DRENTORKOL-3810 file (N, C-alpha, C; in nm, 4 decimals):
REM DRENTORKOL-3810
@n.u->0.0848; n.v->-0.1185; n.w->0.0000; ca.u->0.0000; ca.v->0.0000; ca.w->0.0000; c.u->0.0890; c.v->0.1244; c.w->0.0000
@n.u->0.0450; n.v->0.2253; n.w->-0.0716; ca.u->0.1192; ca.v->0.3509; ca.w->-0.0801; c.u->0.1179; c.v->0.4246; c.w->0.0539
@n.u->0.2088; n.v->0.5191; n.w->0.0673; ca.u->0.2144; ca.v->0.6030; ca.w->0.1867; c.u->0.0896; c.v->0.6906; c.w->0.1916
@n.u->0.0338; n.v->0.7064; n.w->0.3102; ca.u->-0.0858; ca.v->0.7878; ca.w->0.3271; c.u->-0.0561; c.v->0.9340; c.w->0.2930
@n.u->-0.1447; n.v->0.9967; n.w->0.2155; ca.u->-0.1268; ca.v->1.1388; ca.w->0.1854; c.u->-0.1649; c.v->1.2242; c.w->0.3059
@n.u->-0.1231; n.v->1.3479; n.w->0.3029; ca.u->-0.1658; ca.v->1.4424; ca.w->0.4064; c.u->-0.3157; c.v->1.4629; c.w->0.3962
@n.u->-0.3794; n.v->1.4904; n.w->0.5105; ca.u->-0.5217; ca.v->1.5198; ca.w->0.5110; c.u->-0.5460; c.v->1.6527; c.w->0.4406
@n.u->-0.6582; n.v->1.6602; n.w->0.3674; ca.u->-0.6931; ca.v->1.7814; ca.w->0.2952; c.u->-0.8391; c.v->1.8153; c.w->0.3246
@n.u->-0.8641; n.v->1.8888; n.w->0.4332; ca.u->-1.0018; ca.v->1.9254; ca.w->0.4678; c.u->-1.0668; c.v->2.0097; c.w->0.3580
@n.u->-1.1960; n.v->1.9924; n.w->0.3435; ca.u->-1.2764; ca.v->2.0686; ca.w->0.2488; c.u->-1.3573; c.v->2.1746; c.w->0.3255
@n.u->-1.4000; n.v->2.2812; n.w->0.2583; ca.u->-1.4650; ca.v->2.3923; ca.w->0.3291; c.u->-1.6081; c.v->2.3677; c.w->0.3777
@n.u->-1.6796; n.v->2.2719; n.w->0.3155; ca.u->-1.8192; ca.v->2.2462; ca.w->0.3545; c.u->-1.8458; c.v->2.0959; c.w->0.3490
@n.u->-1.9516; n.v->2.0494; n.w->0.4176; ca.u->-1.9874; ca.v->1.9082; ca.w->0.4056; c.u->-2.0122; c.v->1.8665; c.w->0.2601
@n.u->-2.0801; n.v->1.9504; n.w->0.1819; ca.u->-2.1059; ca.v->1.9153; ca.w->0.0422; c.u->-1.9758; c.v->1.9051; c.w->-0.0368
@n.u->-1.8801; n.v->1.9926; n.w->-0.0077; ca.u->-1.7502; ca.v->1.9864; ca.w->-0.0757; c.u->-1.6774; c.v->1.8559; c.w->-0.0421
@n.u->-1.6932; n.v->1.8064; n.w->0.0807; ca.u->-1.6335; ca.v->1.6777; ca.w->0.1192; c.u->-1.6907; c.v->1.5673; c.w->0.0305
@n.u->-1.8225; n.v->1.5655; n.w->0.0156; ca.u->-1.8878; ca.v->1.4616; ca.w->-0.0647; c.u->-1.8510; c.v->1.4760; c.w->-0.2128
@n.u->-1.8505; n.v->1.5980; n.w->-0.2628; ca.u->-1.8127; ca.v->1.6203; ca.w->-0.4024; c.u->-1.6709; c.v->1.5696; c.w->-0.4297
@n.u->-1.5786; n.v->1.5989; n.w->-0.3389; ca.u->-1.4401; ca.v->1.5537; ca.w->-0.3535; c.u->-1.4336; c.v->1.4009; c.w->-0.3484
@n.u->-1.5076; n.v->1.3414; n.w->-0.2552; ca.u->-1.5087; ca.v->1.1957; ca.w->-0.2419; c.u->-1.5568; c.v->1.1296; c.w->-0.3708
@n.u->-1.6708; n.v->1.1745; n.w->-0.4225; ca.u->-1.7270; ca.v->1.1111; ca.w->-0.5415; c.u->-1.6388; c.v->1.1323; c.w->-0.6642
@n.u->-1.5822; n.v->1.2509; n.w->-0.6780; ca.u->-1.4939; ca.v->1.2758; ca.w->-0.7922; c.u->-1.3686; c.v->1.1884; c.w->-0.7837
@n.u->-1.3100; n.v->1.1792; n.w->-0.6650; ca.u->-1.1909; ca.v->1.0956; ca.w->-0.6472; c.u->-1.2243; c.v->0.9479; c.w->-0.6714
@n.u->-1.3395; n.v->0.9028; n.w->-0.6232; ca.u->-1.3818; ca.v->0.7643; ca.w->-0.6441; c.u->-1.4019; c.v->0.7369; c.w->-0.7934
@n.u->-1.4715; n.v->0.8277; n.w->-0.8616; ca.u->-1.4973; ca.v->0.8096; ca.w->-1.0043; c.u->-1.3692; c.v->0.8099; c.w->-1.0870
@n.u->-1.2664; n.v->0.8786; n.w->-1.0390; ca.u->-1.1387; ca.v->0.8838; ca.w->-1.1114; c.u->-1.0395; c.v->0.7771; c.w->-1.0641
@n.u->-1.0791; n.v->0.7017; n.w->-0.9602; ca.u->-0.9897; ca.v->0.5989; ca.w->-0.9077; c.u->-0.8647; c.v->0.6567; c.w->-0.8441
@n.u->-0.8784; n.v->0.7725; n.w->-0.7794; ca.u->-0.7639; ca.v->0.8445; ca.w->-0.7231; c.u->-0.7498; c.v->0.8134; c.w->-0.5732
@n.u->-0.6699; n.v->0.7117; n.w->-0.5426; ca.u->-0.6523; ca.v->0.6662; ca.w->-0.4042; c.u->-0.6009; c.v->0.7782; c.w->-0.3139
@n.u->-0.5050; n.v->0.8576; n.w->-0.3617; ca.u->-0.4483; ca.v->0.9642; ca.w->-0.2787; c.u->-0.5535; c.v->1.0678; c.w->-0.2405
@n.u->-0.6356; n.v->1.1082; n.w->-0.3348; ca.u->-0.7416; ca.v->1.2047; ca.w->-0.3029; c.u->-0.8447; c.v->1.1439; c.w->-0.2082
@n.u->-0.8796; n.v->1.0185; n.w->-0.2280; ca.u->-0.9735; ca.v->0.9529; ca.w->-0.1366; c.u->-0.9187; c.v->0.9523; c.w->0.0051
@n.u->-0.7934; n.v->0.9100; n.w->0.0197; ca.u->-0.7359; ca.v->0.8945; ca.w->0.1528; c.u->-0.7037; c.v->1.0276; c.w->0.2189
@n.u->-0.6955; n.v->1.1348; n.w->0.1417; ca.u->-0.6734; ca.v->1.2679; ca.w->0.1993; c.u->-0.7968; c.v->1.3180; c.w->0.2729
@n.u->-0.9056; n.v->1.2432; n.w->0.2657; ca.u->-1.0310; ca.v->1.2825; ca.w->0.3303; c.u->-1.0580; c.v->1.2115; c.w->0.4629
@n.u->-0.9869; n.v->1.1040; n.w->0.4896; ca.u->-1.0218; ca.v->1.0187; ca.w->0.6031; c.u->-0.9291; c.v->1.0379; c.w->0.7216
@n.u->-0.9833; n.v->1.0795; n.w->0.8369; ca.u->-0.9010; ca.v->1.0912; ca.w->0.9581; c.u->-0.8687; c.v->0.9514; c.w->1.0138
@n.u->-0.7799; n.v->0.9466; n.w->1.1100; ca.u->-0.7364; ca.v->0.8186; ca.w->1.1669; c.u->-0.8507; c.v->0.7366; c.w->1.2259
@n.u->-0.9537; n.v->0.8025; n.w->1.2788; ca.u->-1.0628; ca.v->0.7309; ca.w->1.3453; c.u->-1.1853; c.v->0.7086; c.w->1.2566
@n.u->-1.1690; n.v->0.7149; n.w->1.1250; ca.u->-1.2800; ca.v->0.6949; ca.w->1.0323; c.u->-1.3431; c.v->0.5571; c.w->1.0515
@n.u->-1.4738; n.v->0.5506; n.w->1.0272; ca.u->-1.5448; ca.v->0.4232; ca.w->1.0254; c.u->-1.6382; c.v->0.4235; c.w->0.9057
@n.u->-1.6390; n.v->0.3116; n.w->0.8322; ca.u->-1.7300; ca.v->0.2942; ca.w->0.7198; c.u->-1.8173; c.v->0.1732; c.w->0.7486
@n.u->-1.9484; n.v->0.1952; n.w->0.7510; ca.u->-2.0471; ca.v->0.0910; ca.w->0.7780; c.u->-2.1039; c.v->0.0427; c.w->0.6452
@n.u->-2.0945; n.v->-0.0868; n.w->0.6207; ca.u->-2.1400; ca.v->-0.1475; ca.w->0.4963; c.u->-2.2501; c.v->-0.2494; c.w->0.5247
@n.u->-2.3202; n.v->-0.2943; n.w->0.4211; ca.u->-2.4251; ca.v->-0.3952; ca.w->0.4411; c.u->-2.3701; c.v->-0.5219; c.w->0.5080
@n.u->-2.4602; n.v->-0.5926; n.w->0.5727; ca.u->-2.4236; ca.v->-0.7197; ca.w->0.6349; c.u->-2.3464; c.v->-0.7055; c.w->0.7644
@n.u->-2.3484; n.v->-0.5857; n.w->0.8239; ca.u->-2.2794; ca.v->-0.5655; ca.w->0.9511; c.u->-2.1294; c.v->-0.5462; c.w->0.9387
@n.u->-2.0796; n.v->-0.5227; n.w->0.8184; ca.u->-1.9362; ca.v->-0.5009; ca.w->0.7975; c.u->-1.9021; c.v->-0.3572; c.w->0.8354
@n.u->-1.7985; n.v->-0.3403; n.w->0.9162; ca.u->-1.7498; ca.v->-0.2080; ca.w->0.9532; c.u->-1.5991; c.v->-0.2058; c.w->0.9291
@n.u->-1.5540; n.v->-0.1055; n.w->0.8546; ca.u->-1.4113; ca.v->-0.0859; ca.w->0.8323; c.u->-1.3692; c.v->0.0286; c.w->0.9232
@n.u->-1.2765; n.v->0.0029; n.w->1.0138; ca.u->-1.2364; ca.v->0.1021; ca.w->1.1137; c.u->-1.0914; c.v->0.1442; c.w->1.0944
@n.u->-1.0704; n.v->0.2751; n.w->1.0927; ca.u->-0.9363; ca.v->0.3290; ca.w->1.0891; c.u->-0.8877; c.v->0.3588; c.w->0.9482
@n.u->-0.8035; n.v->0.4576; n.w->0.9399; ca.u->-0.7528; ca.v->0.5059; ca.w->0.8111; c.u->-0.6737; c.v->0.3988; c.w->0.7354
@n.u->-0.5923; n.v->0.3227; n.w->0.8059; ca.u->-0.5125; ca.v->0.2185; ca.w->0.7405; c.u->-0.6024; c.v->0.1120; c.w->0.6768
@n.u->-0.7027; n.v->0.0666; n.w->0.7501; ca.u->-0.7937; ca.v->-0.0362; ca.w->0.6981; c.u->-0.8749; c.v->0.0175; c.w->0.5801
@n.u->-0.9198; n.v->0.1421; n.w->0.5901; ca.u->-0.9925; ca.v->0.2029; ca.w->0.4789; c.u->-0.8998; c.v->0.2146; c.w->0.3577
@n.u->-0.7749; n.v->0.2523; n.w->0.3810; ca.u->-0.6783; ca.v->0.2613; ca.w->0.2721; c.u->-0.6589; c.v->0.1293; c.w->0.2007
@n.u->-0.6526; n.v->0.0206; n.w->0.2770; ca.u->-0.6388; ca.v->-0.1124; ca.w->0.2176; c.u->-0.7619; c.v->-0.1470; c.w->0.1343
@n.u->-0.8803; n.v->-0.1152; n.w->0.1865; ca.u->-1.0040; ca.v->-0.1443; ca.w->0.1132; c.u->-1.0097; c.v->-0.0656; c.w->-0.0176
@n.u->-0.9766; n.v->0.0625; n.w->-0.0115; ca.u->-0.9827; ca.v->0.1447; ca.w->-0.1323; c.u->-0.8715; c.v->0.1094; c.w->-0.2308
@n.u->-0.7618; n.v->0.0542; n.w->-0.1856; ca.u->-0.6562; ca.v->0.0119; ca.w->-0.2778; c.u->-0.7102; c.v->-0.0902; c.w->-0.3771
@n.u->-0.7990; n.v->-0.1758; n.w->-0.3317; ca.u->-0.8615; ca.v->-0.2725; ca.w->-0.4220; c.u->-0.9687; c.v->-0.2107; c.w->-0.5089
@n.u->-1.0373; n.v->-0.1090; n.w->-0.4579; ca.u->-1.1477; ca.v->-0.0492; ca.w->-0.5321; c.u->-1.1030; c.v->0.0445; c.w->-0.6434
@n.u->-0.9814; n.v->0.0981; n.w->-0.6376; ca.u->-0.9367; ca.v->0.1905; ca.w->-0.7422; c.u->-0.8780; c.v->0.1161; c.w->-0.8631
@n.u->-0.8815; n.v->-0.0151; n.w->-0.8599; ca.u->-0.8371; ca.v->-0.0947; ca.w->-0.9754; c.u->-0.9469; c.v->-0.0929; c.w->-1.0820
@n.u->-0.9124; n.v->-0.1250; n.w->-1.2078; ca.u->-1.0149; ca.v->-0.1333; ca.w->-1.3124; c.u->-1.1243; c.v->-0.2340; c.w->-1.2768
@n.u->-1.2445; n.v->-0.2075; n.w->-1.3239; ca.u->-1.3597; ca.v->-0.2934; ca.w->-1.2948; c.u->-1.3327; c.v->-0.4373; c.w->-1.3366
@n.u->-1.2702; n.v->-0.4571; n.w->-1.4518; ca.u->-1.2434; ca.v->-0.5934; ca.w->-1.5005; c.u->-1.1486; c.v->-0.6697; c.w->-1.4084
@n.u->-1.0745; n.v->-0.5956; n.w->-1.3234; ca.u->-0.9809; ca.v->-0.6576; ca.w->-1.2295; c.u->-1.0361; c.v->-0.6642; c.w->-1.0870
@n.u->-1.1654; n.v->-0.6378; n.w->-1.0717; ca.u->-1.2292; ca.v->-0.6466; ca.w->-0.9406; c.u->-1.2441; c.v->-0.5156; c.w->-0.8676
@n.u->-1.2050; n.v->-0.4041; n.w->-0.9298; ca.u->-1.2185; ca.v->-0.2725; ca.w->-0.8681; c.u->-1.3399; c.v->-0.1986; c.w->-0.9206
@n.u->-1.3415; n.v->-0.0686; n.w->-0.8968; ca.u->-1.4532; ca.v->0.0148; ca.w->-0.9397; c.u->-1.4161; c.v->0.1171; c.w->-1.0463
@n.u->-1.2907; n.v->0.1198; n.w->-1.0884; ca.u->-1.2507; ca.v->0.2168; ca.w->-1.1892; c.u->-1.3272; c.v->0.1882; c.w->-1.3185
@n.u->-1.3974; n.v->0.2873; n.w->-1.3679; ca.u->-1.4847; ca.v->0.2715; ca.w->-1.4832; c.u->-1.6312; c.v->0.2724; c.w->-1.4446
@n.u->-1.6593; n.v->0.2529; n.w->-1.3165; ca.u->-1.7959; ca.v->0.2643; ca.w->-1.2644; c.u->-1.8109; c.v->0.4077; c.w->-1.2146
@n.u->-1.9141; n.v->0.4768; n.w->-1.2626; ca.u->-1.9346; ca.v->0.6167; ca.w->-1.2271; c.u->-2.0527; c.v->0.6291; c.w->-1.1307
@n.u->-2.0264; n.v->0.6915; n.w->-1.0160; ca.u->-2.1299; ca.v->0.7197; ca.w->-0.9162; c.u->-2.1847; c.v->0.8591; c.w->-0.9444
@n.u->-2.3165; n.v->0.8684; n.w->-0.9646; ca.u->-2.3812; ca.v->0.9958; ca.w->-0.9936; c.u->-2.4877; c.v->1.0234; c.w->-0.8881
@n.u->-2.4762; n.v->1.1349; n.w->-0.8142; ca.u->-2.5803; ca.v->1.1692; ca.w->-0.7166; c.u->-2.7125; c.v->1.1972; c.w->-0.7874
@n.u->-2.8206; n.v->1.1417; n.w->-0.7340; ca.u->-2.9536; ca.v->1.1687; ca.w->-0.7883; c.u->-3.0362; c.v->1.2564; c.w->-0.6954
@n.u->-3.0085; n.v->1.2491; n.w->-0.5666; ca.u->-3.0813; ca.v->1.3299; ca.w->-0.4682; c.u->-2.9931; c.v->1.3405; c.w->-0.3440
@n.u->-2.9911; n.v->1.4575; n.w->-0.2824; ca.u->-2.9116; ca.v->1.4752; ca.w->-0.1607; c.u->-2.9846; c.v->1.5649; c.w->-0.0628
@n.u->-2.9683; n.v->1.5340; n.w->0.0646; ca.u->-3.0238; ca.v->1.6143; ca.w->0.1734; c.u->-2.9139; c.v->1.6290; c.w->0.2783
@n.u->-2.8862; n.v->1.7516; n.w->0.3169; ca.u->-2.7862; ca.v->1.7772; ca.w->0.4197; c.u->-2.8557; c.v->1.8085; c.w->0.5508
@n.u->-2.8143; n.v->1.7412; n.w->0.6565; ca.u->-2.8645; ca.v->1.7662; ca.w->0.7913; c.u->-2.7415; c.v->1.7900; c.w->0.8782
@n.u->-2.7221; n.v->1.9146; n.w->0.9201; ca.u->-2.6031; ca.v->1.9475; ca.w->0.9977; c.u->-2.4781; c.v->1.9211; c.w->0.9159
@n.u->-2.3901; n.v->1.8372; n.w->0.9684; ca.u->-2.2659; ca.v->1.8022; ca.w->0.8998; c.u->-2.2742; c.v->1.6687; c.w->0.8262
@n.u->-2.3963; n.v->1.6191; n.w->0.8048; ca.u->-2.4161; ca.v->1.4919; ca.w->0.7366; c.u->-2.4858; c.v->1.5154; c.w->0.6034
@n.u->-2.4233; n.v->1.4645; n.w->0.4968; ca.u->-2.4832; ca.v->1.4728; ca.w->0.3642; c.u->-2.5319; c.v->1.3327; c.w->0.3279
@n.u->-2.6617; n.v->1.3225; n.w->0.3035; ca.u->-2.7243; ca.v->1.1960; ca.w->0.2665; c.u->-2.7474; c.v->1.1974; c.w->0.1161
@n.u->-2.6932; n.v->1.0987; n.w->0.0465; ca.u->-2.6958; ca.v->1.0988; ca.w->-0.0995; c.u->-2.7562; c.v->0.9693; c.w->-0.1520
@n.u->-2.8566; n.v->0.9841; n.w->-0.2371; ca.u->-2.9062; ca.v->0.8717; ca.w->-0.3160; c.u->-2.8329; c.v->0.8807; c.w->-0.4491
@n.u->-2.7719; n.v->0.7706; n.w->-0.4939; ca.u->-2.6878; ca.v->0.7724; ca.w->-0.6128; c.u->-2.7200; c.v->0.6541; c.w->-0.7023
@n.u->-2.6662; n.v->0.6622; n.w->-0.8233; ca.u->-2.6722; ca.v->0.5485; ca.w->-0.9150; c.u->-2.5324; c.v->0.5286; c.w->-0.9728
@n.u->-2.5056; n.v->0.4062; n.w->-1.0146; ca.u->-2.3803; ca.v->0.3772; ca.w->-1.0830; c.u->-2.4109; c.v->0.3370; c.w->-1.2263
@n.u->-2.3213; n.v->0.3761; n.w->-1.3135; ca.u->-2.3289; ca.v->0.3371; ca.w->-1.4537; c.u->-2.1883; c.v->0.2985; c.w->-1.4976
@n.u->-2.1811; n.v->0.2080; n.w->-1.5933; ca.u->-2.0515; ca.v->0.1695; ca.w->-1.6512; c.u->-2.0772; c.v->0.0933; c.w->-1.7799
@n.u->-1.9831; n.v->0.1004; n.w->-1.8692; ca.u->-1.9930; ca.v->0.0243; ca.w->-1.9937; c.u->-2.0035; c.v->-0.1251; c.w->-1.9659
@n.u->-1.9431; n.v->-0.1705; n.w->-1.8571; ca.u->-1.9421; ca.v->-0.3133; ca.w->-1.8242; c.u->-2.0644; c.v->-0.3598; c.w->-1.7447
@n.u->-2.1573; n.v->-0.2683; n.w->-1.7141; ca.u->-2.2773; ca.v->-0.3055; ca.w->-1.6383; c.u->-2.3971; c.v->-0.3210; c.w->-1.7313
@n.u->-2.4808; n.v->-0.4219; n.w->-1.7039; ca.u->-2.6034; ca.v->-0.4421; ca.w->-1.7821; c.u->-2.7065; c.v->-0.3352; c.w->-1.7533
@n.u->-2.7048; n.v->-0.2829; n.w->-1.6304; ca.u->-2.8042; ca.v->-0.1834; ca.w->-1.5891; c.u->-2.7464; c.v->-0.1004; c.w->-1.4760
@n.u->-2.8019; n.v->0.0196; n.w->-1.4547; ca.u->-2.7555; ca.v->0.1008; ca.w->-1.3415; c.u->-2.7844; c.v->0.0294; c.w->-1.2092
@n.u->-2.7058; n.v->0.0616; n.w->-1.1109; ca.u->-2.7256; ca.v->0.0118; ca.w->-0.9745; c.u->-2.7473; c.v->0.1344; c.w->-0.8871
@n.u->-2.8465; n.v->0.1284; n.w->-0.7983; ca.u->-2.8771; ca.v->0.2429; ca.w->-0.7134; c.u->-2.8555; c.v->0.2080; c.w->-0.5668
@n.u->-2.8144; n.v->0.3115; n.w->-0.4918; ca.u->-2.7943; ca.v->0.2959; ca.w->-0.3487; c.u->-2.7914; c.v->0.4312; c.w->-0.2816
@n.u->-2.7514; n.v->0.4312; n.w->-0.1566; ca.u->-2.7473; ca.v->0.5559; ca.w->-0.0798; c.u->-2.6349; c.v->0.5497; c.w->0.0220
@n.u->-2.5802; n.v->0.6673; n.w->0.0505; ca.u->-2.4766; ca.v->0.6814; ca.w->0.1518; c.u->-2.5104; c.v->0.7993; c.w->0.2411
@n.u->-2.4724; n.v->0.7882; n.w->0.3665; ca.u->-2.4727; ca.v->0.9019; ca.w->0.4586; c.u->-2.3269; c.v->0.9326; c.w->0.4884
@n.u->-2.2853; n.v->1.0554; n.w->0.4580; ca.u->-2.1476; ca.v->1.0995; ca.w->0.4782; c.u->-2.1453; c.v->1.1955; c.w->0.5972
@n.u->-2.0912; n.v->1.1506; n.w->0.7084; ca.u->-2.0816; ca.v->1.2331; ca.w->0.8284; c.u->-1.9456; c.v->1.3027; c.w->0.8248
@n.u->-1.9495; n.v->1.4351; n.w->0.8185; ca.u->-1.8246; ca.v->1.5102; ca.w->0.8094; c.u->-1.7909; c.v->1.5742; c.w->0.9440
@n.u->-1.6605; n.v->1.5948; n.w->0.9631; ca.u->-1.6120; ca.v->1.6610; ca.w->1.0838; c.u->-1.4839; c.v->1.7360; c.w->1.0460
@n.u->-1.4837; n.v->1.8650; n.w->1.0727; ca.u->-1.3658; ca.v->1.9479; ca.w->1.0444; c.u->-1.3200; c.v->1.9352; c.w->0.8990
@n.u->-1.4155; n.v->1.9259; n.w->0.8066; ca.u->-1.3833; ca.v->1.9211; ca.w->0.6649; c.u->-1.3367; c.v->1.7867; c.w->0.6141
@n.u->-1.3491; n.v->1.6816; n.w->0.6970; ca.u->-1.3072; ca.v->1.5469; ca.w->0.6590; c.u->-1.4253; c.v->1.4505; c.w->0.6669
@n.u->-1.4094; n.v->1.3338; n.w->0.6096; ca.u->-1.5143; ca.v->1.2324; ca.w->0.6089; c.u->-1.4924; c.v->1.1385; c.w->0.7270
@n.u->-1.5665; n.v->1.1623; n.w->0.8356; ca.u->-1.5442; ca.v->1.0909; ca.w->0.9612; c.u->-1.6139; c.v->0.9549; c.w->0.9665
@n.u->-1.7362; n.v->0.9484; n.w->0.9120; ca.u->-1.8137; ca.v->0.8244; ca.w->0.9130; c.u->-1.8927; c.v->0.8177; c.w->0.7828
@n.u->-1.8987; n.v->0.6987; n.w->0.7263; ca.u->-1.9796; ca.v->0.6768; ca.w->0.6071; c.u->-2.0666; c.v->0.5550; c.w->0.6324
@n.u->-2.1955; n.v->0.5687; n.w->0.6054; ca.u->-2.2884; ca.v->0.4568; ca.w->0.6133; c.u->-2.3366; c.v->0.4333; c.w->0.4711
@n.u->-2.3129; n.v->0.3139; n.w->0.4177; ca.u->-2.3379; ca.v->0.2883; ca.w->0.2768; c.u->-2.4228; c.v->0.1643; c.w->0.2538
@n.u->-2.5083; n.v->0.1717; n.w->0.1532; ca.u->-2.5836; ca.v->0.0547; ca.w->0.1098; c.u->-2.5116; c.v->-0.0188; c.w->-0.0026
@n.u->-2.3942; n.v->0.0307; n.w->-0.0430; ca.u->-2.3245; ca.v->-0.0264; ca.w->-0.1590; c.u->-2.2852; c.v->-0.1714; c.w->-0.1364
@n.u->-2.3227; n.v->-0.2550; n.w->-0.2330; ca.u->-2.2889; ca.v->-0.3969; ca.w->-0.2308; c.u->-2.2324; c.v->-0.4326; c.w->-0.3683
@n.u->-2.1024; n.v->-0.4453; n.w->-0.3774; ca.u->-2.0375; ca.v->-0.4700; ca.w->-0.5058; c.u->-2.0917; c.v->-0.5951; c.w->-0.5739
@n.u->-2.1346; n.v->-0.6933; n.w->-0.4955; ca.u->-2.1874; ca.v->-0.8176; ca.w->-0.5527; c.u->-2.3195; c.v->-0.7953; c.w->-0.6262
@n.u->-2.3859; n.v->-0.6825; n.w->-0.6002; ca.u->-2.5145; ca.v->-0.6541; ca.w->-0.6644; c.u->-2.4988; c.v->-0.5897; c.w->-0.8022
@n.u->-2.3764; n.v->-0.5517; n.w->-0.8402; ca.u->-2.3547; ca.v->-0.4956; ca.w->-0.9731; c.u->-2.3752; c.v->-0.6064; c.w->-1.0761
@n.u->-2.4528; n.v->-0.5760; n.w->-1.1786; ca.u->-2.4835; ca.v->-0.6755; ca.w->-1.2810; c.u->-2.3945; c.v->-0.6529; c.w->-1.4021
@n.u->-2.2885; n.v->-0.7324; n.w->-1.4074; ca.u->-2.1880; ca.v->-0.7190; ca.w->-1.5126; c.u->-2.2396; c.v->-0.7805; c.w->-1.6428
@n.u->-2.2062; n.v->-0.7139; n.w->-1.7538; ca.u->-2.2372; ca.v->-0.7700; ca.w->-1.8854; c.u->-2.1534; c.v->-0.8950; c.w->-1.9036
@n.u->-2.2105; n.v->-0.9913; n.w->-1.9711; ca.u->-2.1358; ca.v->-1.1127; ca.w->-2.0011; c.u->-2.0358; c.v->-1.0835; c.w->-2.1113
@n.u->-1.9187; n.v->-1.1352; n.w->-2.0942; ca.u->-1.8148; ca.v->-1.1187; ca.w->-2.1959; c.u->-1.8222; c.v->-1.2338; c.w->-2.2955
@n.u->-1.8038; n.v->-1.2005; n.w->-2.4190; ca.u->-1.8091; ca.v->-1.3026; ca.w->-2.5246; c.u->-1.6703; c.v->-1.3524; c.w->-2.5555
END
């Protein structure tokens, strides 16, 4: 795993989410990890919780690979609806990709603190993406 980048706080909760989604869509591990403090927690379906910056970094190292190699690079997350409550931005999104048979929809709650992404609660389930069959 690469060396952790310096933290780069954003000016507003919405800016944190915008930076996160843009970095995710571009497969930019350094920009993603510049958002997560040491005590970050990501809650995923099935009771999975990823705790700490190092563990999140390891998880995202796999996700920034090309989709054909098991990552998410090439899958684009597009916000469809968002509601901000305090420092939490709740986003309903869809994913699209050339390699997907159909869009996949889900939602995340991004809890921000001091311009960083402190907690994320996500409905994202990579196994639910419907990949086109390769000939």
